[in-house]
DODRENPA-911407 format. One record per residue (C-alpha): residue number from 1; residue in one letter; x, y, z. Coordinates in nm, 3 decimals. Example, Ala and Ser with C-alpha at 12.3 -4.5 7.8 and 13.67 -1.06 7.14 Angstrom:
<pt resi="1" resn="A" X="1.230" Y="-0.450" Z="0.780"/>
<pt resi="2" resn="S" X="1.367" Y="-0.106" Z="0.714"/>
This chain:
<pt resi="1" resn="M" X="-5.329" Y="1.899" Z="-1.518"/>
<pt resi="2" resn="S" X="-5.465" Y="2.128" Z="-1.250"/>
<pt resi="3" resn="A" X="-5.258" Y="2.435" Z="-1.172"/>
<pt resi="4" resn="D" X="-5.333" Y="2.393" Z="-0.800"/>
<pt resi="5" resn="L" X="-5.246" Y="2.023" Z="-0.781"/>
<pt resi="6" resn="E" X="-5.151" Y="1.936" Z="-0.423"/>
<pt resi="7" resn="L" X="-4.872" Y="1.679" Z="-0.408"/>
<pt resi="8" resn="S" X="-4.846" Y="1.424" Z="-0.130"/>
<pt resi="9" resn="T" X="-4.529" Y="1.460" Z="0.079"/>
<pt resi="10" resn="R" X="-4.361" Y="1.326" Z="0.390"/>
<pt resi="11" resn="T" X="-4.088" Y="1.512" Z="0.580"/>
<pt resi="12" resn="I" X="-3.814" Y="1.353" Z="0.790"/>
<pt resi="13" resn="G" X="-3.630" Y="1.576" Z="1.038"/>
<pt resi="14" resn="D" X="-3.756" Y="1.869" Z="1.244"/>
<pt resi="15" resn="A" X="-3.499" Y="2.141" Z="1.180"/>
<pt resi="16" resn="G" X="-3.218" Y="2.250" Z="0.954"/>
<pt resi="17" resn="P" X="-3.180" Y="2.331" Z="0.585"/>
<pt resi="18" resn="R" X="-3.440" Y="2.183" Z="0.352"/>
<pt resi="19" resn="L" X="-3.372" Y="1.899" Z="0.108"/>
<pt resi="20" resn="A" X="-3.637" Y="1.750" Z="-0.125"/>
<pt resi="21" resn="F" X="-3.636" Y="1.427" Z="-0.325"/>
<pt resi="22" resn="V" X="-3.832" Y="1.363" Z="-0.645"/>
<pt resi="23" resn="H" X="-3.858" Y="0.999" Z="-0.756"/>
<pt resi="24" resn="G" X="-3.846" Y="0.845" Z="-1.101"/>
<pt resi="25" resn="L" X="-4.104" Y="0.667" Z="-1.315"/>
<pt resi="26" resn="F" X="-4.301" Y="0.400" Z="-1.120"/>
<pt resi="27" resn="G" X="-4.156" Y="0.530" Z="-0.793"/>
<pt resi="28" resn="Q" X="-4.283" Y="0.719" Z="-0.490"/>
<pt resi="29" resn="G" X="-4.133" Y="0.936" Z="-0.221"/>
<pt resi="30" resn="R" X="-4.103" Y="0.649" Z="0.026"/>
<pt resi="31" resn="N" X="-3.837" Y="0.490" Z="-0.197"/>
<pt resi="32" resn="W" X="-3.595" Y="0.749" Z="-0.055"/>
<pt resi="33" resn="T" X="-3.675" Y="0.690" Z="0.313"/>
<pt resi="34" resn="T" X="-3.350" Y="0.519" Z="0.416"/>
<pt resi="35" resn="I" X="-3.128" Y="0.775" Z="0.244"/>
<pt resi="36" resn="A" X="-3.346" Y="1.059" Z="0.377"/>
<pt resi="37" resn="R" X="-3.303" Y="0.939" Z="0.734"/>
<pt resi="38" resn="R" X="-2.927" Y="0.929" Z="0.695"/>
<pt resi="39" resn="L" X="-2.914" Y="1.279" Z="0.548"/>
<pt resi="40" resn="A" X="-3.152" Y="1.418" Z="0.812"/>
<pt resi="41" resn="E" X="-2.911" Y="1.321" Z="1.090"/>
<pt resi="42" resn="P" X="-2.647" Y="1.574" Z="1.205"/>
<pt resi="43" resn="A" X="-2.302" Y="1.472" Z="1.082"/>
<pt resi="44" resn="D" X="-1.948" Y="1.594" Z="1.157"/>
<pt resi="45" resn="G" X="-2.077" Y="1.862" Z="1.389"/>
<pt resi="46" resn="G" X="-2.305" Y="2.005" Z="1.120"/>
<pt resi="47" resn="P" X="-2.679" Y="2.067" Z="1.143"/>
<pt resi="48" resn="G" X="-2.953" Y="1.818" Z="1.086"/>
<pt resi="49" resn="R" X="-3.180" Y="1.861" Z="0.784"/>
<pt resi="50" resn="R" X="-3.546" Y="1.852" Z="0.698"/>
<pt resi="51" resn="V" X="-3.587" Y="1.608" Z="0.410"/>
<pt resi="52" resn="T" X="-3.914" Y="1.616" Z="0.216"/>
<pt resi="53" resn="L" X="-4.009" Y="1.315" Z="0.003"/>
<pt resi="54" resn="V" X="-4.244" Y="1.404" Z="-0.282"/>
<pt resi="55" resn="D" X="-4.495" Y="1.184" Z="-0.466"/>
<pt resi="56" resn="L" X="-4.530" Y="1.309" Z="-0.824"/>
<pt resi="57" resn="P" X="-4.873" Y="1.306" Z="-0.993"/>
<pt resi="58" resn="N" X="-5.000" Y="0.960" Z="-1.091"/>
<pt resi="59" resn="H" X="-4.767" Y="0.801" Z="-0.835"/>
<pt resi="60" resn="G" X="-4.786" Y="0.719" Z="-0.465"/>
<pt resi="61" resn="H" X="-5.050" Y="0.915" Z="-0.274"/>
<pt resi="62" resn="S" X="-5.061" Y="1.213" Z="-0.511"/>
<pt resi="63" resn="P" X="-5.363" Y="1.278" Z="-0.735"/>
<pt resi="64" resn="W" X="-5.405" Y="1.122" Z="-1.077"/>
<pt resi="65" resn="T" X="-5.432" Y="1.341" Z="-1.385"/>
<pt resi="66" resn="D" X="-5.542" Y="1.290" Z="-1.744"/>
<pt resi="67" resn="R" X="-5.198" Y="1.346" Z="-1.896"/>
<pt resi="68" resn="V" X="-4.827" Y="1.361" Z="-1.813"/>
<pt resi="69" resn="D" X="-4.635" Y="1.683" Z="-1.874"/>
<pt resi="70" resn="Y" X="-4.294" Y="1.784" Z="-1.742"/>
<pt resi="71" resn="V" X="-4.371" Y="2.155" Z="-1.728"/>
<pt resi="72" resn="D" X="-4.690" Y="2.089" Z="-1.530"/>
<pt resi="73" resn="M" X="-4.509" Y="1.855" Z="-1.290"/>
<pt resi="74" resn="A" X="-4.232" Y="2.110" Z="-1.243"/>
<pt resi="75" resn="G" X="-4.494" Y="2.375" Z="-1.170"/>
<pt resi="76" resn="A" X="-4.655" Y="2.158" Z="-0.903"/>
<pt resi="77" resn="V" X="-4.316" Y="2.090" Z="-0.741"/>
<pt resi="78" resn="A" X="-4.226" Y="2.460" Z="-0.760"/>
<pt resi="79" resn="D" X="-4.551" Y="2.551" Z="-0.584"/>
<pt resi="80" resn="L" X="-4.465" Y="2.303" Z="-0.310"/>
<pt resi="81" resn="L" X="-4.111" Y="2.439" Z="-0.267"/>
<pt resi="82" resn="A" X="-4.229" Y="2.799" Z="-0.266"/>
<pt resi="83" resn="G" X="-4.444" Y="2.716" Z="0.035"/>
<pt resi="84" resn="F" X="-4.137" Y="2.628" Z="0.241"/>
<pt resi="85" resn="G" X="-4.029" Y="2.993" Z="0.253"/>
<pt resi="86" resn="E" X="-3.661" Y="2.907" Z="0.205"/>
<pt resi="87" resn="Q" X="-3.432" Y="2.785" Z="-0.069"/>
<pt resi="88" resn="V" X="-3.417" Y="2.409" Z="-0.113"/>
<pt resi="89" resn="T" X="-3.163" Y="2.161" Z="-0.244"/>
<pt resi="90" resn="L" X="-3.360" Y="1.948" Z="-0.490"/>
<pt resi="91" resn="V" X="-3.267" Y="1.588" Z="-0.579"/>
<pt resi="92" resn="G" X="-3.433" Y="1.410" Z="-0.872"/>
<pt resi="93" resn="H" X="-3.382" Y="1.064" Z="-1.021"/>
<pt resi="94" resn="S" X="-3.463" Y="0.971" Z="-1.382"/>
<pt resi="95" resn="M" X="-3.807" Y="1.118" Z="-1.463"/>
<pt resi="96" resn="G" X="-3.782" Y="1.310" Z="-1.136"/>
<pt resi="97" resn="G" X="-3.443" Y="1.437" Z="-1.248"/>
<pt resi="98" resn="K" X="-3.602" Y="1.589" Z="-1.556"/>
<pt resi="99" resn="V" X="-3.870" Y="1.746" Z="-1.337"/>
<pt resi="100" resn="A" X="-3.600" Y="1.883" Z="-1.106"/>
<pt resi="101" resn="M" X="-3.408" Y="2.028" Z="-1.402"/>
<pt resi="102" resn="Q" X="-3.722" Y="2.203" Z="-1.523"/>
<pt resi="103" resn="V" X="-3.778" Y="2.348" Z="-1.176"/>
<pt resi="104" resn="A" X="-3.420" Y="2.478" Z="-1.170"/>
<pt resi="105" resn="L" X="-3.446" Y="2.635" Z="-1.515"/>
<pt resi="106" resn="R" X="-3.790" Y="2.788" Z="-1.464"/>
<pt resi="107" resn="H" X="-3.779" Y="2.876" Z="-1.093"/>
<pt resi="108" resn="P" X="-3.408" Y="2.913" Z="-1.005"/>
<pt resi="109" resn="E" X="-3.484" Y="3.141" Z="-0.712"/>
<pt resi="110" resn="L" X="-3.630" Y="2.847" Z="-0.522"/>
<pt resi="111" resn="L" X="-3.313" Y="2.636" Z="-0.521"/>
<pt resi="112" resn="R" X="-2.993" Y="2.641" Z="-0.321"/>
<pt resi="113" resn="G" X="-2.854" Y="2.354" Z="-0.526"/>
<pt resi="114" resn="L" X="-2.955" Y="2.071" Z="-0.759"/>
<pt resi="115" resn="V" X="-2.869" Y="1.699" Z="-0.767"/>
<pt resi="116" resn="V" X="-2.959" Y="1.507" Z="-1.084"/>
<pt resi="117" resn="V" X="-2.943" Y="1.127" Z="-1.069"/>
<pt resi="118" resn="D" X="-2.877" Y="0.922" Z="-1.383"/>
<pt resi="119" resn="I" X="-3.065" Y="1.121" Z="-1.645"/>
<pt resi="120" resn="S" X="-2.971" Y="1.396" Z="-1.890"/>
<pt resi="121" resn="P" X="-3.160" Y="1.687" Z="-2.053"/>
<pt resi="122" resn="S" X="-3.207" Y="1.473" Z="-2.363"/>
<pt resi="123" resn="V" X="-3.468" Y="1.289" Z="-2.566"/>
<pt resi="124" resn="Y" X="-3.442" Y="0.914" Z="-2.507"/>
<pt resi="125" resn="P" X="-3.524" Y="0.673" Z="-2.792"/>
<pt resi="126" resn="E" X="-3.791" Y="0.408" Z="-2.754"/>
<pt resi="127" resn="T" X="-3.574" Y="0.131" Z="-2.898"/>
<pt resi="128" resn="G" X="-3.220" Y="0.157" Z="-2.767"/>
<pt resi="129" resn="G" X="-2.976" Y="0.377" Z="-2.955"/>
<pt resi="130" resn="R" X="-2.806" Y="0.550" Z="-2.662"/>
<pt resi="131" resn="T" X="-2.472" Y="0.384" Z="-2.746"/>
<pt resi="132" resn="D" X="-2.305" Y="0.222" Z="-3.045"/>
<pt resi="133" resn="D" X="-2.358" Y="-0.122" Z="-2.892"/>
<pt resi="134" resn="P" X="-2.574" Y="-0.326" Z="-3.135"/>
<pt resi="135" resn="D" X="-2.690" Y="-0.544" Z="-2.845"/>
<pt resi="136" resn="E" X="-2.820" Y="-0.252" Z="-2.641"/>
<pt resi="137" resn="E" X="-3.166" Y="-0.331" Z="-2.505"/>
<pt resi="138" resn="A" X="-3.468" Y="-0.120" Z="-2.591"/>
<pt resi="139" resn="S" X="-3.646" Y="0.073" Z="-2.319"/>
<pt resi="140" resn="P" X="-3.835" Y="-0.181" Z="-2.106"/>
<pt resi="141" resn="F" X="-4.091" Y="0.059" Z="-1.959"/>
<pt resi="142" resn="A" X="-4.374" Y="-0.017" Z="-2.202"/>
<pt resi="143" resn="A" X="-4.330" Y="-0.388" Z="-2.129"/>
<pt resi="144" resn="F" X="-4.334" Y="-0.317" Z="-1.755"/>
<pt resi="145" resn="I" X="-4.663" Y="-0.130" Z="-1.786"/>
<pt resi="146" resn="A" X="-4.820" Y="-0.400" Z="-2.003"/>
<pt resi="147" resn="A" X="-4.719" Y="-0.668" Z="-1.754"/>
<pt resi="148" resn="M" X="-4.863" Y="-0.476" Z="-1.460"/>
<pt resi="149" resn="Q" X="-5.188" Y="-0.410" Z="-1.648"/>
<pt resi="150" resn="A" X="-5.215" Y="-0.778" Z="-1.741"/>
<pt resi="151" resn="I" X="-5.238" Y="-0.890" Z="-1.378"/>
<pt resi="152" resn="D" X="-5.594" Y="-0.983" Z="-1.284"/>
<pt resi="153" resn="L" X="-5.626" Y="-0.782" Z="-0.964"/>
<pt resi="154" resn="D" X="-5.971" Y="-0.923" Z="-0.884"/>
<pt resi="155" resn="G" X="-5.835" Y="-1.276" Z="-0.896"/>
<pt resi="156" resn="L" X="-5.498" Y="-1.203" Z="-0.737"/>
<pt resi="157" resn="A" X="-5.438" Y="-1.416" Z="-0.428"/>
<pt resi="158" resn="S" X="-5.106" Y="-1.282" Z="-0.303"/>
<pt resi="159" resn="R" X="-4.818" Y="-1.047" Z="-0.369"/>
<pt resi="160" resn="E" X="-4.607" Y="-1.353" Z="-0.446"/>
<pt resi="161" resn="D" X="-4.844" Y="-1.438" Z="-0.731"/>
<pt resi="162" resn="A" X="-4.806" Y="-1.083" Z="-0.866"/>
<pt resi="163" resn="D" X="-4.430" Y="-1.120" Z="-0.847"/>
<pt resi="164" resn="A" X="-4.449" Y="-1.443" Z="-1.045"/>
<pt resi="165" resn="A" X="-4.674" Y="-1.282" Z="-1.305"/>
<pt resi="166" resn="L" X="-4.422" Y="-1.002" Z="-1.363"/>
<pt resi="167" resn="R" X="-4.112" Y="-1.224" Z="-1.381"/>
<pt resi="168" resn="A" X="-4.107" Y="-1.279" Z="-1.757"/>
<pt resi="169" resn="A" X="-4.129" Y="-0.907" Z="-1.841"/>
<pt resi="170" resn="V" X="-3.925" Y="-0.791" Z="-1.540"/>
<pt resi="171" resn="P" X="-3.646" Y="-1.045" Z="-1.479"/>
<pt resi="172" resn="S" X="-3.461" Y="-0.830" Z="-1.223"/>
<pt resi="173" resn="D" X="-3.560" Y="-0.915" Z="-0.865"/>
<pt resi="174" resn="M" X="-3.471" Y="-0.560" Z="-0.757"/>
<pt resi="175" resn="V" X="-3.686" Y="-0.395" Z="-1.025"/>
<pt resi="176" resn="R" X="-3.984" Y="-0.625" Z="-0.957"/>
<pt resi="177" resn="A" X="-3.967" Y="-0.544" Z="-0.588"/>
<pt resi="178" resn="F" X="-3.952" Y="-0.174" Z="-0.677"/>
<pt resi="179" resn="L" X="-4.262" Y="-0.198" Z="-0.900"/>
<pt resi="180" resn="L" X="-4.455" Y="-0.405" Z="-0.648"/>
<pt resi="181" resn="Q" X="-4.417" Y="-0.137" Z="-0.383"/>
<pt resi="182" resn="S" X="-4.699" Y="0.041" Z="-0.569"/>
<pt resi="183" resn="L" X="-4.932" Y="-0.261" Z="-0.551"/>
<pt resi="184" resn="V" X="-5.146" Y="-0.218" Z="-0.240"/>
<pt resi="185" resn="R" X="-5.428" Y="-0.406" Z="-0.079"/>
<pt resi="186" resn="D" X="-5.685" Y="-0.196" Z="0.100"/>
<pt resi="187" resn="G" X="-6.056" Y="-0.134" Z="0.137"/>
<pt resi="188" resn="A" X="-6.313" Y="-0.409" Z="0.107"/>
<pt resi="189" resn="V" X="-6.465" Y="-0.560" Z="-0.203"/>
<pt resi="190" resn="G" X="-6.817" Y="-0.703" Z="-0.186"/>
<pt resi="191" resn="G" X="-6.941" Y="-0.481" Z="0.095"/>
<pt resi="192" resn="G" X="-6.683" Y="-0.579" Z="0.355"/>
<pt resi="193" resn="G" X="-6.772" Y="-0.777" Z="0.663"/>
<pt resi="194" resn="A" X="-6.724" Y="-1.150" Z="0.689"/>
<pt resi="195" resn="G" X="-6.825" Y="-1.203" Z="0.327"/>
<pt resi="196" resn="G" X="-6.610" Y="-0.926" Z="0.181"/>
<pt resi="197" resn="S" X="-6.250" Y="-0.942" Z="0.065"/>
<pt resi="198" resn="R" X="-5.977" Y="-0.683" Z="0.052"/>
<pt resi="199" resn="G" X="-5.901" Y="-0.566" Z="-0.300"/>
<pt resi="200" resn="W" X="-5.573" Y="-0.499" Z="-0.478"/>
<pt resi="201" resn="R" X="-5.496" Y="-0.182" Z="-0.670"/>
<pt resi="202" resn="W" X="-5.200" Y="-0.001" Z="-0.824"/>
<pt resi="203" resn="R" X="-5.106" Y="0.340" Z="-0.687"/>
<pt resi="204" resn="L" X="-4.967" Y="0.405" Z="-1.036"/>
<pt resi="205" resn="N" X="-5.194" Y="0.553" Z="-1.302"/>
<pt resi="206" resn="L" X="-5.081" Y="0.290" Z="-1.552"/>
<pt resi="207" resn="E" X="-5.318" Y="0.400" Z="-1.827"/>
<pt resi="208" resn="V" X="-5.190" Y="0.757" Z="-1.838"/>
<pt resi="209" resn="L" X="-4.825" Y="0.661" Z="-1.787"/>
<pt resi="210" resn="G" X="-4.849" Y="0.416" Z="-2.077"/>
<pt resi="211" resn="Q" X="-5.032" Y="0.671" Z="-2.290"/>
<pt resi="212" resn="D" X="-4.764" Y="0.937" Z="-2.237"/>
<pt resi="213" resn="L" X="-4.441" Y="0.735" Z="-2.231"/>
<pt resi="214" resn="G" X="-4.334" Y="0.930" Z="-2.538"/>
<pt resi="215" resn="V" X="-4.366" Y="1.254" Z="-2.342"/>
<pt resi="216" resn="L" X="-4.158" Y="1.109" Z="-2.060"/>
<pt resi="217" resn="R" X="-3.878" Y="1.018" Z="-2.300"/>
<pt resi="218" resn="G" X="-3.852" Y="1.382" Z="-2.405"/>
<pt resi="219" resn="F" X="-3.729" Y="1.700" Z="-2.240"/>
<pt resi="220" resn="P" X="-3.917" Y="2.027" Z="-2.297"/>
<pt resi="221" resn="D" X="-3.717" Y="2.323" Z="-2.422"/>
<pt resi="222" resn="P" X="-3.653" Y="2.557" Z="-2.129"/>
<pt resi="223" resn="P" X="-3.748" Y="2.924" Z="-2.157"/>
<pt resi="224" resn="P" X="-3.522" Y="3.115" Z="-2.399"/>
<pt resi="225" resn="G" X="-3.187" Y="3.188" Z="-2.239"/>
<pt resi="226" resn="A" X="-3.270" Y="2.994" Z="-1.923"/>
<pt resi="227" resn="V" X="-2.966" Y="2.878" Z="-1.726"/>
<pt resi="228" resn="F" X="-2.936" Y="2.756" Z="-1.368"/>
<pt resi="229" resn="D" X="-2.608" Y="2.897" Z="-1.240"/>
<pt resi="230" resn="G" X="-2.628" Y="2.743" Z="-0.894"/>
<pt resi="231" resn="P" X="-2.419" Y="2.441" Z="-0.789"/>
<pt resi="232" resn="V" X="-2.520" Y="2.113" Z="-0.955"/>
<pt resi="233" resn="L" X="-2.411" Y="1.758" Z="-0.874"/>
<pt resi="234" resn="W" X="-2.478" Y="1.495" Z="-1.141"/>
<pt resi="235" resn="I" X="-2.458" Y="1.135" Z="-1.019"/>
<pt resi="236" resn="A" X="-2.458" Y="0.862" Z="-1.283"/>
<pt resi="237" resn="G" X="-2.418" Y="0.486" Z="-1.270"/>
<pt resi="238" resn="A" X="-2.101" Y="0.384" Z="-1.453"/>
<pt resi="239" resn="D" X="-2.289" Y="0.086" Z="-1.599"/>
<pt resi="240" resn="S" X="-2.583" Y="0.298" Z="-1.717"/>
<pt resi="241" resn="T" X="-2.636" Y="0.450" Z="-2.062"/>
<pt resi="242" resn="Y" X="-2.863" Y="0.730" Z="-1.941"/>
<pt resi="243" resn="V" X="-2.576" Y="0.981" Z="-1.910"/>
<pt resi="244" resn="L" X="-2.318" Y="0.964" Z="-2.191"/>
<pt resi="245" resn="D" X="-2.021" Y="1.178" Z="-2.287"/>
<pt resi="246" resn="R" X="-2.224" Y="1.327" Z="-2.571"/>
<pt resi="247" resn="D" X="-2.471" Y="1.467" Z="-2.314"/>
<pt resi="248" resn="R" X="-2.208" Y="1.683" Z="-2.144"/>
<pt resi="249" resn="P" X="-2.227" Y="1.989" Z="-2.373"/>
<pt resi="250" resn="R" X="-2.600" Y="2.032" Z="-2.314"/>
<pt resi="251" resn="M" X="-2.560" Y="1.968" Z="-1.941"/>
<pt resi="252" resn="E" X="-2.289" Y="2.233" Z="-1.918"/>
<pt resi="253" resn="E" X="-2.484" Y="2.478" Z="-2.135"/>
<pt resi="254" resn="L" X="-2.787" Y="2.470" Z="-1.906"/>
<pt resi="255" resn="F" X="-2.602" Y="2.405" Z="-1.579"/>
<pt resi="256" resn="P" X="-2.256" Y="2.568" Z="-1.604"/>
<pt resi="257" resn="R" X="-2.154" Y="2.478" Z="-1.247"/>
<pt resi="258" resn="V" X="-2.212" Y="2.105" Z="-1.295"/>
<pt resi="259" resn="R" X="-1.989" Y="1.836" Z="-1.150"/>
<pt resi="260" resn="L" X="-2.038" Y="1.479" Z="-1.276"/>
<pt resi="261" resn="V" X="-1.969" Y="1.177" Z="-1.055"/>
<pt resi="262" resn="R" X="-1.986" Y="0.826" Z="-1.200"/>
<pt resi="263" resn="V" X="-2.042" Y="0.547" Z="-0.949"/>
<pt resi="264" resn="K" X="-1.865" Y="0.222" Z="-1.027"/>
<pt resi="265" resn="N" X="-2.060" Y="-0.104" Z="-1.043"/>
<pt resi="266" resn="A" X="-2.395" Y="0.077" Z="-1.051"/>
<pt resi="267" resn="G" X="-2.661" Y="0.117" Z="-1.318"/>
<pt resi="268" resn="H" X="-2.969" Y="0.335" Z="-1.354"/>
<pt resi="269" resn="W" X="-3.089" Y="0.278" Z="-0.996"/>
<pt resi="270" resn="V" X="-2.754" Y="0.399" Z="-0.863"/>
<pt resi="271" resn="H" X="-2.895" Y="0.508" Z="-0.525"/>
<pt resi="272" resn="S" X="-3.027" Y="0.154" Z="-0.463"/>
<pt resi="273" resn="E" X="-2.725" Y="-0.028" Z="-0.603"/>
<pt resi="274" resn="A" X="-2.462" Y="0.184" Z="-0.424"/>
<pt resi="275" resn="P" X="-2.647" Y="0.360" Z="-0.139"/>
<pt resi="276" resn="E" X="-2.343" Y="0.434" Z="0.076"/>
<pt resi="277" resn="V" X="-2.148" Y="0.593" Z="-0.208"/>
<pt resi="278" resn="F" X="-2.454" Y="0.784" Z="-0.323"/>
<pt resi="279" resn="T" X="-2.537" Y="0.916" Z="0.024"/>
<pt resi="280" resn="E" X="-2.181" Y="1.030" Z="0.089"/>
<pt resi="281" resn="A" X="-2.167" Y="1.212" Z="-0.246"/>
<pt resi="282" resn="V" X="-2.489" Y="1.399" Z="-0.166"/>
<pt resi="283" resn="R" X="-2.373" Y="1.474" Z="0.189"/>
<pt resi="284" resn="R" X="-2.051" Y="1.634" Z="0.064"/>
<pt resi="285" resn="F" X="-2.245" Y="1.837" Z="-0.190"/>
<pt resi="286" resn="L" X="-2.477" Y="1.966" Z="0.082"/>
<pt resi="287" resn="V" X="-2.177" Y="2.087" Z="0.279"/>
<pt resi="288" resn="Q" X="-2.054" Y="2.265" Z="-0.034"/>
<pt resi="289" resn="V" X="-2.385" Y="2.447" Z="-0.091"/>
<pt resi="290" resn="G" X="-2.422" Y="2.534" Z="0.276"/>
<pt resi="291" resn="G" X="-2.710" Y="2.299" Z="0.340"/>
């Protein structure tokens, strides 16, 4: 991965303290638009905020690379944040949460505060095993990638047909809609003009993401003795198995000022399943950190 990788971003809000969002696997910065707009608005007499939405490599409008690596991704995000010339509150979900943790541990001077959403600094198994429940489902991400790769983009007639093709592997309507946000139709196939047709493509680098899923399940060891002693808010879905009680010692070791909030009736996509609760939790945290 190039050391000078330039990430695609979009910023909402013209003034105020800086907040940045880093999405999870298969996502893109635009997934946070509604929450970003709410947080950018002045509230309770406080200032507005500038909220930057980041596309990680191999996602959205950011460049594709030949491998996935958390340290490299954290370096690219750190370079972006350093360019702001001020400390930032960084929010990361799932894969983006691991990236955000690596930024905090390797470049703590860049951050005013950290929000981690439904992920822990742990290695996640490929086939379940996060709880003692024998019926716990294995990680579905490999199946998601295979289903997306299996779609014949040249023969695809509509987004509805793509949705139907994914239904067996991705039964959740919410998750299918989330994945299909990265299926775009642009350009012209066949030379354009009256005889040409617009072609479909994935903004996701499915080959590399599938190749390095094992890397994404892991969490690189931080530098020896690294600790982020700034304020940290951890938001987890109460119905999710991504953050368990057994994760707390490691969380507190690396992030001693952590506060964990579990959101009822929400799973891994807690910010989509309980957006009002999520937004209010982040807003209160921003007041606490002075941003």
